[in-house]
N, C-alpha and C positions, 0 to 999 in steps of 0.2 A: 487433546480436545476433539470431540466429535461434533462436527457441524451438521445441522439439520437442513433439509430441503435444498434450496439453491443458494445458501449463504456461503460466503468465502471469508477466510482470514487473510488479511493483507498486513504485512509488517511495514512499518515506516522505514525508509532507507535513509540512514544518516548521511547527509551530504554536507561537505565542507567546501566553502568557496573562499578564495583569497583575493582581497582587493589589491589594486596596484601598489598600495603602500605596505602590503604584507600582512594586513590584518585578516585573521581567519574568522569567517562567519560560520557559525553552526547552522544546521537546518532550522532551528528555532528562531534564528535571527533573520531568516529570509523573508521577503515581503509577502509572497503569495504561495501557500502550500499547494494550491490547486494545480500548479504546473509541475509538481514533483511526482515521480512515479513511486509505486510501492512494490513489494515483493510478495507474490502469491505463495502463501505458506500451506494452506489447506483449503479444501472445498467440500461442500456437502454432496450427497449422492445425486441430487437433481440439478447440480450446477452445469452450466454450459460445457459440453465436452471439448470445445475449442480451447478452454482454459487448462493450462498445464502447470502443475506445481513447479515453482522455481522461475516462472515467467515474471518479467517486470510488467506492471500494469498501470495504466492511467485510469483513475476512477473519479467519481463525483464525491469528493471527500465530505461534502455537507450532508450526504445521505448515509453516512457511515456511523457506527457506534464505536467510540474509542474504548479500548481495553488495554490491560497490561497482562500478558501471558508469559509465565516463566521469566519474569523480569524484563520482558521486551515490550515496547510500545507497538500497538497495532490497532486495527479496526476490523469489525465484522460488518460486511456489506453484502447486500443482495447482488447476485451476478448481473442483474439488469443495469446496475450503476457502474459496472466496469466497462469503460468505453473503448479501450485499446489494450493490446498486449504486444510485447516484443521480447525476443530472446537476445541475450548478450553474446 
């Protein structure tokens, strides 16, 4: 996929949480996606140079366009809506 301008492709990170009773909750069952990080998969030529492919990023999910790419869920978002990045 070739992204244009300052757009970025962010993959959703599947996160499982276990309750005290041992019930596994998938990321779809979590209450608020806005607190979940994503994985920066690709970026356009004009995207912020501080963003590195492979970074975990926090973004404004409501400003993103959901897509499915090669069978994986993700979003395309302008780099201005990526609020923070961190490396594992």
